[in-house]
Structures are given as structure tokens and as C-alpha cells.
N, C-alpha and C positions, 0 to 999 in steps of 0.2 A: 626244381627241375631247371635247367639250362636252356635257354632260348637257343632255337636250331641258330647253326652257325651258316653264314651268308652263302649262297650260292657263288661258284666261282668259275666262268666257263674257261679258264684255265685247268686241264688235268695232265700232270708230268712233263709241264713244260710247254703244252700244244693248247692249242685251241679245242675247246671239246664240241666236235661238229661232226658230222655225215657229210657237207659239201663244202667245198673248199673251191676259190678263183685267187689264184695268184696271178697278179700284171707285173710285168715289168719297165719299170720306169712310165707309171702314169703318170702324166705332167702336169703334178698338184694341182688336178679340181679339188674343189671343198668337199669336204663329205656328203652336204646335202648335195650336190650334182651328183657324186658317184651313186645316190639313194634314187635322186629321181631316175637319171637311168635306168636303174632296174626294177624301176615302176616301186621303189617303197616312200617317195614325196610325202608321206603322212609322216612316215618313223622321224620321231625326234629323239634326242638324247637321252640315256635310262642312265641314272646313276648305279642304278640294281638290278638284275632280274632274278627270275627264277627258273629253275631246270625247265618248268613245264611253261615259259613264257616264248612267245612270240618277239623274234630279235634279230639282228645283225652284227657281226660283229667288226671291225673295222682295225687297221693296223698297219703300218709303215714296219717295212723289215729290211735294211740296205735299201738295195735298188728297188724291193718289190711290196705294192702294196699287197697286203691280205682282204679277203672279204668272208667271213663266215659265216653259213648260217646255223638258224638255233637247232636245237636235237630234234625237231619235228618237221625238219625238212621244209620249211613255208619255202621262202625264197625256192628253191628246188621245183616245189610241186605250185608255185605260182605259173610259171611258164615263160616267165620277162626274162631270166638272168640271159637264156642262151641268144634271146635276140641283139641283146645290148653289148653279148661278147662279139657277135656275129660284126659290131657295127667297130670294135677295138683292134680286131683279127688283124687287121692291115697294117696296122701301126704299133703294133707290140707284142711284145713276148708273152705267150700266156700257158699256163700249166692250170687244167681241171681236174678235179677229181672230187669222186663219189663214192662214199662206203657206205655197205648195206649196215640196216641196223639190226633186223634179227637174225639176218641169216650170214653167209659166206661171201658173199657178191660185192663187188669194186668195180669202179672201170676211173681210167682218165684220159685225156686230148693234151696233148702238148702242142699248140701253134708256134710259128717260129718264120718268119719273115711272108705273113698276109697265108702260109699253107699251113696244114692238118699234117706237122712232123710225124705224130705219133698218135694213134687210137687204139687203147688195150677195154675190152671190157669182158668179164667173169661173173656169171650167174651160178647163183647156187637154187635150185630147182627142190633142192631137199633139205633145203636149211645145215647141211655140214657139209655137201658137196662143193666142187668149183667146176665149173665149162666152160671152159674158153668159148667167147661169142664173136670176139672182134677181136683183132689181130693186126693192125695194119700200120706199116711205117719200121723203122728199122729201131729194135732196142737197144736201148742206151747201155755201156758198159757196166754190168754187173745184174739189170735187170732180170734176163733168164734166171739167175740164180735165185736171186729175190722172189721169181713168181711161185718158184719152187717151195716156198717158206708155208707152211701155214700160221703165218702170222695176221695181225689185225691190223689195219690203219697204211695196207700196201702201197696205196697212190702216196699217202706221204712220204713214206720210204722209196716211192719213186722219185716225187720231188726233189729229193735229200742226194740222190743218185746225181740228177741234172744239176744241184748247187744250187738251188731254189731252199732258201732259211726257210723252217717249221717250227721253231722253237720262239715263242713269244714270254716278255714278261706281261703283268697286271698292268703297269703302270702305261705298257703300252696300246693297250685295247681301248677301243671308243666301241661304246656300247649304243645302239640306235632300237626304239622298239617304238610299235602303234600305240597310238593315244588310247586311254586305257577308256 
């Protein structure tokens, strides 16, 4: 019997996550400074993780720093990401998106020049439907058509419409996890 293959947080060229933060031109702080700002100061570099572990994935793609949560939405539920982002919004372009894990919900926010330029949230109370619950700001070209589709990873597709790169290589990832 073959041993199980190692888990890769990358699926189809994207980080496999339900909660993403993209920050443009983050002034090269250390990974530890980013983790501390997010309330994850106990996290340490992890050479590998399983899909059930708590971890955070960081990478740089062009001008953007990508922060991706684990599949348990640990950072999202910790409640530390939004206050940390509030401190960064005045000086950075930021895109945040959350994809539903079991339902068809999603949401995304786009901040430019210290202002919330776009805020869209879609709920899925019956797990197969989609109902818009927030729709603030001007949609980007192609966004309305995208929202009519029934696909997954809508937030990442909107990021791509905005010119934010969402594709990464395994070599670019830096994985951090809490101590065992």
C-alpha cells in the first residue's frame, strides 16, 4: 500500500482557502510582523500541513501580498483580521474575499485610497440558492455578468477582474502554523 500523498494547499494553481486577503504594496514587513498584526504571533514556519490543520499561507505575487486562511476558517473566525486590516486600509489597496464552505455564499470588499470602494455579500440560506444581502459601490467591468454565473470562487474571479493575481506556485508559499 502506498503512503498517502502529502497535502498541498494549492489546487488548480490557487491557494485552497475560503478566506483571502490581498494587500497591494505592503511595505515589506517580515512574515512574523504580518502574523503578529493578525494575532497569530505564536505561529511558526511549518514545512507541511494537512488539510485539517490550522495554518496560514503567505505569498507575494507581483505587487500583492496574499494571506490565505486554512480550510477551517481559523483566521476568519478568530476576529483579528478585520481590526488589523482597518489599520492598513488608509495606506494600502486591499481586497478581501470569503467563499462559503458548504453553501453558495460569498462576500468581498475592495478598499482603495482608504475608502471602501466595493462591498458585495451574497447569502445562501437554502445551501443551493444565492441572495444578495449587500451591494455597495460601483461594480467593476464584467462583475455583474460574473455574478449571474453559478460558479465557485466568485471572490477570486472578481479579484482577477480587478487585475489582482490569484495564481501561485508551491515554491512561492510560506506556511505557518501554531505550535503542536
